N, C-alpha and C positions, 0 to 999 in steps of 0.2 A: 512499674506495673508489677503488681504481686504475684506469687505463685510460680516464678520461673524456676525455683529451686528444685522442683519435682521433676524436671525433665532431665534426661540423661544425655549429655553431650556426645556427640560423634567423636570416636577414637580414629584418627587418620592412620592409614596404612604407611608404615615406614617403608621408605624406598630410597635407595642410593643411585646417584647418577642418572636421575630421570631423564628422558630424551625427548618427550612429547612436547615440551613448551617451545622447542626449536623446529618443530614440524610445521608444514603448511598443508592446507586442503587443497589439492590440485585437481581432484577428480571427484565425480559424484559417487555415493555409495550406491549399493542396490537398495531401492526402496521398496518397502512393503507397507501397504496401506492396511491399517486395521479399523477403518471406518465402519465396516459392516459387522464387526465383533465388538471390540473394545469401545468404539465410538457408540455403536448402537445400544450396547447394554447399559449406557450411561444416561440414556435419554429418557424424560418423564413419560413420553409415549414412544416407544420403539417403532421403528420403521415397519410398515406393512410390506407385502411382497412385491407391489408395484413401486414402492419408494426405493427398497433395496436393489431392485433391477435397474432403476434410473441411476441410483448412486454407483453401482458396480459399471454401468456403461459409461458414465462420465469419467470415472477413474481410469478405465483402460482405453477407451476410445478417444477421449478429449485430452486428458492430462498425460496419458502414457505410462501408467503404473504397470509394471510387469508381473508383480507378486501381490495378491489381494487376499488377506485373510478374510474368509467369507462368513465364519461364524463358529459356533460351537455345536455341531449337529447332535451330539449325544445329549446335549442339556435341555432340548425342547424340540417338539414337533415342528415348531415354526423355523428354527434353524435347520432342522433335517430337510424340511421342505424347500426352502431356498436354496440348499446345496443341490438337491435334486433337479429343481428347475433350471439352475445354471448349467448343468451338466446335461441333462435330457433335452432342454430347450435350445441348445446349441448357442448359449450367449458367450462363451469363453473363446476368444482368439487363440489360435494355435500357439502363439508366442507368449501367452499369459499362464501364469502358474496359480492355481488357487491353493490356499492355506487353510487347513482346519485345525482347531485347537481342541485339546482333550486333556483332563487330569489324568495322572499316573494311576488309573484305576481300571482293572481288566474288563469289567462290563461295559464301561464307557468306551473303551479302546475298541472293543468289538463292534459296538454300534457304530463308531465312526467309521471303520472300515466298510461297513455296509452303506454309509452315506457317499463314499467317494468312488463306488463302483462305475466304471465306464468314463472316468475322467482321464485326460491325456497326461497333464501335469500337475503333481500334487505335492505340497510340503506337508508332512504329517508333524504336527507340533505338540509335543505333550510337555507337562510341567509337574513339578512339586516344589513346596516352599522349603528353603534351606536355611533361613536366617536363624540367629540365636534366638530372637524373640518368638519367631513362629515355632521352633522347635520346642521351647519352653512353655508357651502359653496355648498353642493350637494343638500341637501333636503329642506332647509328653514324650517324646522320643530322643535318643541320644543321636550322634552322628551316623553310627553304623545303621540304625533303624531307618533313618531319612535316606541314607545311600541305597539301602535294599529296595525302598519303594521305587526309587528311580532307576535301579538297574533290572529289577523284576519287570517294570513297564518296558524298558528297552528291549528286553528278551523276548516279551510277547509281541511287541511291534515287529521286531526283526523277523520273527516266525511267521506272523501273519502276513508280512510283506512279500514273502518269497513267491507264493503263487500269483500275487497281484503283478510283481515285477515280470514274472514269467509271461504274463498275459500282455505285456507291452506297455504297460503304465510306467511313466517317468515319476517314480516316487522317491521323495528325499525325506531326511529326517531333521527335525529341529528340537532341540531340548532347551528348557528355561529353567534355571535354578531360581525359582521365583523368589523376590526380595534379596537379590544378589548383592546389592550395595550394603545390606545389613547383615551379610554373611561374612565370617572370618575368611580372609582371601585363600589361606592355605586349604580350608576346607572346600571353598569354591572349586579350586583347582582339583582336589581330590575327587570330589563327587563328579565333575565334568569329564575328568579323564576316565573314570569307571564307566560313565554312559558311553563314552567314544569306543571304548573297548567292547562293551556289550553290543553295540551297533555295528561292529566290524568297520569302524570308519577307516579310511585310507585317503591318500592324497587324490586319488582319482574318483573316490566316493566320499566327498567331504560331508560332515555333519554341521548344521548350523548350531552354534552355541549362542543363544539369545540370552543377554545379560541384563535383566530389567532393572532400571531404577523404579521399582514398584511404588514405593513411596519415598519421594525424594527426601533424604535426611543429611545430606552433606554439601559442601560447596563444590561446583563443577571441577576445580583443580583437584579437590581430593578424590573425586570419582575417577578422574584421569589417572591419578597414581594407582588406585585400585586396579584399573584396567591394565595398565602398563605392567603392573606386578604380576597380574593373573597371566598375561600373554607370555611372559618371560618364563614363568614356572610351569606352564601347561606342557606335558609331554606330548610330542607329536603335533606341535602347533599347525603343522601343514595339512592335518586331517580335518580341521576346522575352519568354518567361517564365522567370524566373530561379528555379532550383531547386537544392536542397541534397542532397548525399548523404554525410552525414557518418560517419566511423568513429570508434573510441573508444581509439585506441592510446594516447593520454595520459591516458584516463579522463575527458576533457572532451567528449564527443560531444554530451551534452545542452546544455552551455553554448555549444558552438560553433554548434549548431543555432539557440539562442535568439538568440545575438549575431548571427548571419546573417540571421535574420529581422529584427532591428532595422536591420540594414544594407540591407535591401531585397528579400531573397528572398520569393518568393510561394508556393514549393512545397518539400516535404520527402519524400525518400525514406528509409524506415526499416523496420525489422523489429520485431516484438513481442519484448519482453524483452530487446532489445539482441543478438539473435542475429546471427551473421555471422562473416567471416573473423578470425582472431587474436582481438583483444578485442571484436570485434563491431561491427555497425552501430549507429547512434544507436537508443534505445528509443523507439519510437513511443508507448507508453503513457506513459512518464515526461513526454515533451514535452507530450503532450496533456492529461493531468492536471495538469501544472504550470499550464497556461493555465486549466484549470477552476477550480482553488483561487484563482485571480486574477479570477475573475467573468468569464472569456471562454469562450464556447461552442466546445469543439474540434470539434464537429460529428462525433464519433466516440462510440460507445456502449460503454462499459466498465462498465456497471451490473451486470454478473455476472461479475467479474473471476476469481472461482474456477472457474467453468466454463471460461472462456477459458484459463486456466492448465492445466487439467487436460487439455484438448484439445491445446494446444500441446505439453505434456510428452509426451503419448502419440504424437503425430506426429513429434516431433524426437528422441525419446529424451533430450533435454536436461532438466536441473533448474532450476527457478526457486529462486534462493538466498533463505534466510530474510529477508535484508535488502534484498532487491530493492524499490525504491520502489513504494508503492502495493499491490504484489501479494504480497510475501513473507509468510511465516507470521508474522514477528514484527514487522511494521512498526506495527501498532496495540497494541503490548504495552509495558507500562512495568514494569520490575523496580526502579527506583530509588524509594526511599521519597518523595522530595521531589516527583518526577514523578507517583507515584501519587496523593498528596495534592492536587497541582494540578488533575489530571484530575478527581477526585472533586468539587472545588470547582467546577470548570467546569460540569459536568453539573447541580450543584445550582443555579448561577447561571442556566443557560439555563432550567431548569425554573421557578424563582422569578420570573424577570424576564419570561419569555415572549418573549424576543427572537426575532426571525426570522432572526438571522445566526448563523453557527457561531463560538462563542466558546469553545473548550475548549483550554487551554494544552497544550502538547506533541503534539496531535492537528491537524495542518494541514488535515485533511479528515475528514468524517463517514464512518466506515466503511461505513455503510448505503447510501451514494451508490454504492459498489462491490459491493454485495450481500454484504458480508463479514458472517460470524457475529461479533457484537461481543463481545470479550473482551479489553479492553484492558489489564487489570492481571494480571500472573502473579507468583508470589511465589518468591524465593529469599533467600539470606542478606543481600542488599543492600537488600531492601524495607524500607519503613517501616511505621509503625503504621496508616496509612489505607489501605494496599492490601489486606490481609486483610479489613477492615471493609467496603470497596467490594464485594468479591467476595461476602461473605455477604449484603450488600444486594441487589445486582444479579443474583447468580446463584441466592440461596435465599431472598430476601425478608426477611432479618433486618436491620432497620435499628437498629444498635446506637447508644446515645448517645455523643456525641464523647468524653466523659470516659472511656469504656470501651476506646476504640480502643487506647491505650498497653498496657493489661492484656492484651487478646487478642493484640495484635501481638507482644508479648513471648513468648507462648506459642508462636505461630506461627514466630517467629525461632528460638526455642530447638530446635524440631523441624527447621527448615532446616539450622541449624548442625550439628545431630546427624547428619543424612543426607548433608549436603554436596550436595544436589540442589535442583532446582526443586520446588515443592509444588504439585501440581494442585488444582484447586478441590474435588474430592471428599475430597482428603486435609484440606483447609482446614476443610471442613464436619465431617468425621470429628473433628478436633481441638476444634471448638466443641462438638459433641455430648458427647465425652468429658469436657471440662472444665466444661460447664454443664448441658447438657440431662439427661445420665445421672447427675449427682449427686444421691443420693437418700438419703444416709446420712452421719453417724450419726443425725441427726434426721430423722423422718418423720411427717407428718401423717396419722393413721390415719383420722380422721372429723372433722366439723366442722359447725357450723350457725351461721347468722347470724339475728338478729332485729332488724329495722329499725322504728323509729317516727320519724314526722315531725311536730313541733310547732312551730306557728307559721313553717312553712317551713324549719325546722332539722332535719336528720337526725341521729338518735342510733342507733348500732348496737352490738349486743352480739355478741360472738364467744364460742362455746363449742366446744372441740375436744379431741381426745385426740392426743398427741404420744407417738412411741415413740423411745427412744434404747438402743441395746445390750440389746434384749429387756425393757427397762423402759418401762412406759407410765404416763402421768400427764395429768391434766385440767388445761387451761388456760382462763381466763375472762378477758376483756378488754372495755372500752367505749371507744368513740371516735366521731369524727364521720363515719366511713367505714369500710368493711371493712378496708382496710390499717391505719388507725390503730387500730382496735380489736383486730386480730390482733397488731400490734406491741406494744400494751400488755399483751395476754394473756401473752406469752412473757417479759416483764419479770419477774424474780425467779425465772426457772426455769433459772438458769445460762446464760441466753441474753441477759442484759441488758447486755453488755458493749459494745453497738453503739449508734451513733447514726444514725437514718434521715436520709440526705442527699437523695436524689433518686429519682425513679421515671418511668418512660416505659412506655408500652403501645401496641400497634398490632395491627391484625389481620395474618395471614399465611395465604396460601393454600397448601395442599399438596395438589394435585390437586383433587379435589371436597371435599376435607376442610378447612374454613376454621377456623382456630383464632386464639386470642390469644396473643401473647408478651409478657411483662412483663420489665423490666430494672429491677433495684433496686440503688442504690449505698448501702452502708453504711460507717460510718466507725468504725475500731477506737479503742481507747482511747489507742493511740500516735499517733493522727492519721493514720494510713494508711487507704486506702480499699480496699474489696474488693466485686466485683459479683457479683450472681446473676441467673440467667436462669429464668424459668418459663413453661411451654407448657400450655394447656389450652383446651378448648371453652368453659370457664366464665370469664367475664372477671374474676370475683371470685376465682376460685382461682388463676390464673395469677400475680398478684402475690405471694400467700402462699407459693407454691412457689419464687418468686424470692427472697424473704427467706430461706427455709430454705436454698436453695442457696448463697447468699452465707455464711450461718453454717457450714453444712457444709464448704464450700471452705476456709473459715478454719480450722475444726477439723481437717481432713485436712492442710493445710499446717502447722499446729502440731505434729501427731503425727509428720508426715515430719521435720521439724527436730529434734524431740526424739529420734527414732530415729537419725539421722544424728550427732547429737551424742553419743549413747550409744556408737555405733560407734567414733566418733573417740577418745573417752576410753579405750576397752577397747584401741584400737592403742598 
């Protein structure tokens, strides 16, 4: 691809004896949602008042976020109004802190103080850009000039905060050196240390230093090097809370966040589903659930992810992609045959072993933990023999013997190849019904009776029945050690004796309030190939008889079809 020479490669921060790669994430960070500010400003149609309130309440009441950046109240009357409504309307729980954003400009700072009057817990978040590129292209200032913007703002904020603090407000400060990852790290340390000094930061009055990946321009490991270097060099580290604000320009927002937490960050600003400017902010849900599946409590509640997604899509007019981690429509779906088989075996293993751990291949998380309707397997032309059997079992209660899976799988695959589309579960059931349950010709059992005697603990059964084929009826009689044996012996010698009985399985199936028995029978033809039949009945003795006739009828119909096709071919 031409034109790559015009881009300036990222220059990594030299660091010796880095420690972050050996660290583990063992606890949740402090979460701050920026959905109402960063997320909202990136929407084609920004949220209205009602939508913002709905989003806010979902974040704090349902998900459990404790810090929410509600807007940029000095930037527009709309953001000012939502700030006032949240405060005056009593929407903010006592344990939730609202955060307001403002540029390091005096008149905007003063307007922001007006917006937060009467709030209980507030984070006053101010910023200015510090990167080499921004200094050169946007501001035309040297480092001293950029630092003065930040420290002048810090002085004004600290001065204006004193009467507010005296009134009883819990007011904290946050500073962002915007474009942190594009700033020389020694200068980032210098300007942040100066801001801490001007805000009179102390261990008992920590200032949040929010270090944004404003435009992602390096690999996650390089960002972690920057962060560890910054933290090592920062004077009075115990005066600061290190916060992350990752964007996703390189598609590495989640990885950058996790690497940043390993490097010492304590707080994360994020949006639901990765909403935000350009490619978005880091996805709060993905980072949180990644912790969850590693056995770490994220201290957020996504146990009803579908409801969260629906409200998000309604308020933002954005769509959550089908492959979005944890929340997309297809993330708990397997089309591949080998995946379907492994998933099926995983569920069987969990049921049989009684393990308390989640051990299902290809599913890193139990979908029920997210309140998802569980339908992990869907069928298309790529699906294998086990997928259709899994759906028949878990969706409709038909637990086919494993030896039958390839036969039914082939039926399903032929239909998928014919249509070229995914087959929904109701279509798969219809195929099962058409090829097994509805097969009642050419042989049909008109009536039958069993006579059973038990002598010395041994059962002896006599079967008598009437069978119809092509409008011809005949009586059959047979004896055996049980109903199936007696029936199979009865049909021998009636042009139905070309089969060997191989195997049989039966179980109860619930269909609403109507409980029935389903039987599966495996017969072997004279050429050594097998064919299956299925029988369904309220009578546990009748179900296997129907299954035997189903298998024989299926074989008979297949032979007739093959003969007809051969005849047509010879005519051509």
